[in-house]
C-alpha positions as CSV (number, residue, x, y, z in Angstrom):
1,M,57.2,-74.2,-18.7
2,L,60.4,-75.1,-20.0
3,R,61.0,-78.2,-17.4
4,P,58.2,-80.0,-18.9
5,L,59.2,-79.2,-22.2
6,R,62.4,-80.6,-21.9
7,R,61.1,-83.5,-20.2
8,Q,59.2,-84.1,-22.9
9,L,62.1,-83.5,-25.9
10,E,64.3,-86.4,-23.6
11,V,61.2,-88.7,-23.8
12,V,61.2,-88.5,-27.6
13,L,65.2,-88.3,-27.9
14,E,65.1,-92.0,-26.0
15,A,62.5,-92.9,-28.2
16,Q,64.1,-92.3,-31.2
17,R,67.5,-93.6,-30.0
18,R,65.5,-97.0,-29.1
19,A,64.0,-97.0,-33.0
20,A,67.6,-96.2,-34.4
21,A,69.3,-98.9,-32.1
22,G,67.1,-101.8,-34.1
23,N,67.7,-100.6,-37.5
24,A,70.3,-99.0,-40.1
25,L,68.9,-95.5,-40.8
26,R,71.0,-92.7,-39.3
27,P,71.0,-89.1,-40.2
28,V,72.6,-87.8,-43.2
29,G,71.2,-84.3,-43.0
30,V,69.1,-81.3,-41.0
31,E,67.6,-78.5,-42.5
32,I,68.4,-79.4,-45.9
33,P,67.1,-76.7,-48.2
34,F,65.9,-77.4,-51.6
35,G,65.5,-73.9,-53.7
36,E,67.7,-71.6,-51.5
37,P,66.9,-68.3,-52.0
38,R,69.1,-66.7,-54.3
39,H,70.2,-64.0,-51.9
40,R,71.2,-66.7,-49.5
41,P,73.9,-68.8,-51.6
42,P,74.2,-72.4,-49.4
43,Q,77.1,-72.7,-47.0
44,A,80.0,-74.6,-47.9
45,G,79.9,-78.5,-46.9
46,R,76.1,-77.8,-46.1
47,M,73.4,-80.2,-48.0
48,A,71.3,-78.1,-50.3
49,W,69.2,-79.2,-53.1
50,P,68.1,-77.3,-56.6
51,A,64.7,-76.0,-56.7
52,W,62.1,-78.0,-58.1
53,R,60.8,-76.1,-61.1
54,V,57.5,-76.5,-62.6
55,E,56.7,-75.3,-66.3
56,V,53.5,-72.8,-66.1
57,G,53.5,-71.3,-69.7
58,G,54.5,-68.9,-71.7
59,G,58.3,-69.6,-71.1
60,R,57.5,-69.6,-67.5
61,Q,58.6,-71.6,-64.4
62,A,57.5,-71.8,-61.0
63,E,60.2,-72.8,-58.2
64,L,59.4,-74.5,-55.3
65,N,61.4,-74.3,-52.3
66,G,61.4,-75.4,-49.0
67,K,63.5,-77.2,-46.0
68,I,63.5,-80.7,-44.4
69,D,64.0,-80.8,-41.2
70,R,65.8,-84.1,-41.0
71,L,66.6,-86.7,-43.1
72,D,67.9,-90.2,-42.4
73,A,69.3,-93.0,-45.0
74,D,70.6,-96.7,-44.7
75,P,73.8,-97.8,-46.8
76,D,71.5,-99.0,-49.8
77,G,70.6,-95.5,-50.4
78,Y,67.2,-95.6,-48.9
79,A,66.0,-92.4,-47.3
80,V,63.4,-91.2,-44.6
81,V,62.4,-88.1,-44.2
82,I,61.4,-86.6,-40.5
83,D,59.8,-83.1,-40.2
84,Y,59.4,-82.2,-36.4
85,K,55.9,-80.7,-34.8
86,R,55.4,-78.8,-32.0
87,A,51.2,-80.0,-32.0
88,A,50.0,-83.8,-32.1
89,T,51.4,-85.6,-35.3
90,P,49.0,-85.5,-38.5
91,R,48.0,-89.0,-39.9
92,F,48.8,-88.6,-43.8
93,N,45.4,-88.5,-45.7
94,A,45.4,-89.3,-49.2
95,V,42.0,-87.6,-50.3
96,Q,43.1,-84.5,-48.9
97,M,46.7,-84.6,-50.6
98,Q,44.7,-85.0,-53.6
99,A,42.2,-81.9,-52.9
100,G,46.1,-79.8,-52.2
101,L,45.5,-79.9,-48.2
102,D,48.0,-82.6,-47.6
103,L,51.3,-81.8,-49.4
104,Q,53.6,-81.4,-47.0
105,L,55.4,-84.6,-46.6
106,V,54.8,-85.7,-50.2
107,S,56.7,-82.9,-51.6
108,Y,59.8,-83.6,-49.0
109,L,59.8,-87.0,-50.8
110,L,59.4,-85.6,-54.3
111,A,62.5,-83.3,-53.3
112,V,64.3,-86.1,-51.6
113,R,63.9,-88.1,-55.2
114,R,65.9,-85.3,-57.0
115,G,68.6,-84.7,-54.5
116,Q,71.4,-86.6,-53.5
117,A,73.3,-87.1,-50.3
118,P,77.2,-86.5,-50.2
119,A,79.1,-90.2,-50.6
120,M,76.1,-91.7,-51.4
121,G,74.8,-90.2,-54.5
122,R,70.9,-90.9,-55.4
123,L,68.7,-91.5,-52.8
124,D,65.7,-93.7,-52.8
125,P,62.7,-92.2,-50.2
126,C,60.7,-95.0,-48.9
127,G,58.8,-92.7,-46.1
128,A,58.1,-89.9,-44.5
129,F,56.9,-88.8,-41.3
130,Y,55.7,-86.3,-38.7
131,Q,57.5,-86.4,-35.4
132,T,56.0,-84.8,-32.4
133,V,58.2,-83.1,-29.9
134,T,55.7,-82.9,-27.4
135,P,53.8,-86.2,-26.7
136,K,50.5,-86.5,-25.0
137,D,51.1,-88.1,-21.5
138,N,52.0,-91.8,-21.1
139,D,48.8,-94.0,-21.5
140,A,50.5,-97.1,-20.1
141,P,50.7,-96.1,-16.3
142,D,51.8,-99.3,-15.7
143,T,54.8,-99.3,-17.7
144,S,58.7,-97.7,-17.0
145,P,61.0,-95.4,-18.7
146,A,62.9,-98.7,-19.4
147,D,60.1,-100.2,-21.2
148,D,59.4,-99.9,-25.2
149,A,55.8,-99.3,-24.4
150,F,56.4,-96.5,-22.4
151,Y,57.3,-94.7,-25.8
152,K,54.0,-95.3,-27.4
153,A,53.0,-91.9,-27.6
154,C,55.9,-90.8,-29.2
155,K,55.6,-93.0,-32.6
156,P,55.9,-90.6,-35.4
157,A,52.7,-90.4,-38.1
158,G,53.0,-90.3,-42.1
159,L,53.1,-92.9,-44.6
160,F,56.0,-95.7,-45.9
161,D,56.6,-97.9,-48.7
162,D,55.5,-101.0,-47.1
163,E,58.0,-103.0,-49.3
164,Q,60.6,-101.3,-47.7
165,L,59.1,-102.0,-43.4
166,N,62.2,-104.1,-42.8
167,R,64.2,-101.3,-43.0
168,L,62.2,-99.0,-40.7
169,D,62.1,-102.0,-38.2
170,P,63.3,-105.2,-38.9
171,A,62.3,-106.8,-35.8
172,L,58.8,-106.6,-36.7
173,G,57.3,-110.3,-37.7
174,S,54.1,-111.5,-38.7
175,G,51.3,-110.7,-36.4
176,G,53.4,-108.0,-34.4
177,T,52.8,-103.9,-34.2
178,S,55.5,-102.0,-34.2
179,A,56.8,-100.2,-31.0
180,W,58.4,-97.4,-33.1
181,F,56.1,-96.8,-36.2
182,H,52.0,-97.4,-37.0
183,A,52.9,-100.4,-38.4
184,R,51.4,-103.7,-37.9
185,L,51.3,-107.1,-39.6
186,K,48.2,-109.7,-39.7
187,K,49.4,-113.1,-39.1
188,D,50.0,-114.1,-42.7
189,G,52.6,-111.3,-42.8
190,T,50.4,-108.6,-44.7
191,P,50.0,-105.5,-43.7
192,H,46.6,-104.9,-41.4
193,P,44.1,-102.7,-42.6
194,S,44.2,-100.3,-39.9
195,G,46.9,-98.8,-37.4
196,H,49.0,-99.0,-40.3
197,D,50.9,-95.8,-42.0
198,G,52.4,-98.1,-45.0
199,V,51.0,-98.2,-48.6
200,P,51.9,-100.6,-51.1
201,P,54.9,-100.3,-53.4
202,E,52.8,-99.5,-56.5
203,A,50.4,-97.4,-54.6
204,F,53.2,-95.4,-53.0
205,R,54.7,-94.5,-56.6
206,Q,51.4,-93.8,-57.7
207,L,50.8,-91.1,-54.8
208,L,54.0,-89.2,-55.7
209,E,53.4,-89.0,-59.2
210,L,49.7,-87.5,-58.2
211,A,51.3,-85.2,-55.7
212,E,53.3,-83.9,-58.5
213,T,50.4,-83.5,-60.6
214,V,48.5,-81.6,-57.8
215,I,51.5,-79.4,-57.1
216,A,51.9,-78.5,-60.8
217,S,48.8,-77.8,-61.4
218,L,48.4,-75.6,-58.4
219,A,51.5,-73.7,-60.0
220,R,49.8,-73.3,-62.9
221,Q,46.5,-71.7,-61.7
222,I,48.4,-69.4,-59.4
223,A,50.4,-68.4,-62.5
224,S,47.6,-67.7,-64.6
225,G,45.9,-65.6,-61.9
226,V,43.3,-68.3,-60.8
227,I,42.0,-66.2,-57.4
228,A,38.2,-67.2,-57.4
229,P,37.4,-68.0,-54.0
230,N,36.6,-71.6,-53.8
231,P,36.8,-72.8,-50.1
232,Y,36.9,-76.5,-49.1
233,R,34.4,-78.2,-46.9
234,L,35.5,-81.5,-44.8
235,N,32.7,-82.0,-42.3
236,S,32.1,-79.0,-40.4
237,V,35.8,-78.2,-41.1
238,T,36.1,-75.2,-43.8
239,A,39.2,-72.9,-45.1
240,C,37.2,-70.0,-43.8
241,R,38.6,-70.5,-40.3
242,F,42.1,-69.8,-41.0
243,C,41.1,-66.5,-42.7
244,A,41.3,-62.7,-40.7
245,F,38.4,-61.6,-42.8
246,E,35.9,-64.3,-42.2
247,S,33.4,-62.0,-40.0
248,L,33.7,-59.6,-43.1
249,C,33.6,-62.2,-46.2
250,P,30.0,-62.6,-47.3
251,F,31.3,-65.4,-49.5
252,D,29.0,-68.0,-46.9
253,Q,25.7,-66.3,-47.5
254,L,26.2,-65.7,-51.2
255,Y,28.0,-68.9,-52.4
256,G,28.0,-71.5,-49.6
257,P,26.6,-74.1,-51.5
258,W,29.3,-74.1,-54.1
259,R,32.1,-75.2,-51.5
260,K,34.9,-77.9,-52.7
261,K,33.2,-80.6,-50.4
262,I,35.9,-83.1,-49.5
263,P,35.2,-87.1,-48.9
264,A,35.6,-87.4,-45.2
265,L,37.6,-91.0,-45.8
266,S,40.8,-92.0,-43.7
267,G,43.3,-94.4,-44.1
268,R,43.4,-97.4,-46.4
269,R,39.8,-96.3,-47.5
270,A,41.2,-92.7,-48.8
271,L,44.0,-94.3,-50.5
272,N,41.6,-96.7,-52.4
273,F,39.8,-93.7,-53.3
274,V,42.4,-91.4,-54.8
275,L,43.5,-94.3,-56.7
276,E,40.0,-95.2,-58.3
277,T,39.8,-91.5,-58.9
278,A,42.7,-90.4,-60.0
């Protein structure tokens, strides 16, 4: 088991090495905590940021704590978050973010916006990605490890500011598809409507603002004792599948019609829906 995993890791590392060879982004920190637990003070010389505090009423605050797997930045202070996943990398979904189900990447971007890097000062987050460490088998059998196309399955998935695409892949030109990110441009140089993780600059800013509002709202609900069951339904998927008490709970039989139904949208359609309804 360890040998195949090692081979997969070698492929991912080579893909990331090749991607980095084409841009100026370099790792500036790993396992970066924000809101380090009080009982475990940050180590000397280690990058650590304060907790994200949300006013929840009554003079109380909620603290958002977390840890960023890896942070890359370029000399201009633009930063990219990498979160490693053992499983396949999910694509960011704006509708699910609005519903409180897809908040991880945007939470990291908000944390970066509040932090700073040694010798660099404030950072400007321009993208966040899930990176699988177990890519699926190469679906281009005619390629070899010497070819960039061999590493297609290693592309990270997430979201980025379209205005900063050249910081991710400076070689990507009009009508092209990035070898290292889910990024595509039409012949006129504008982003392609499919297979593209980028969002327009203003939409990127709006998404972060909306995420901040959603997280603050959830924190206030928790602090005020809102615990009524309100599981979601997304097509045939429900939150109940993650619950250890699903077989004992009568919620479905009694209150099933009142589920929080999430529109089954993805990609640019999901983004447009969120921006129109926010």
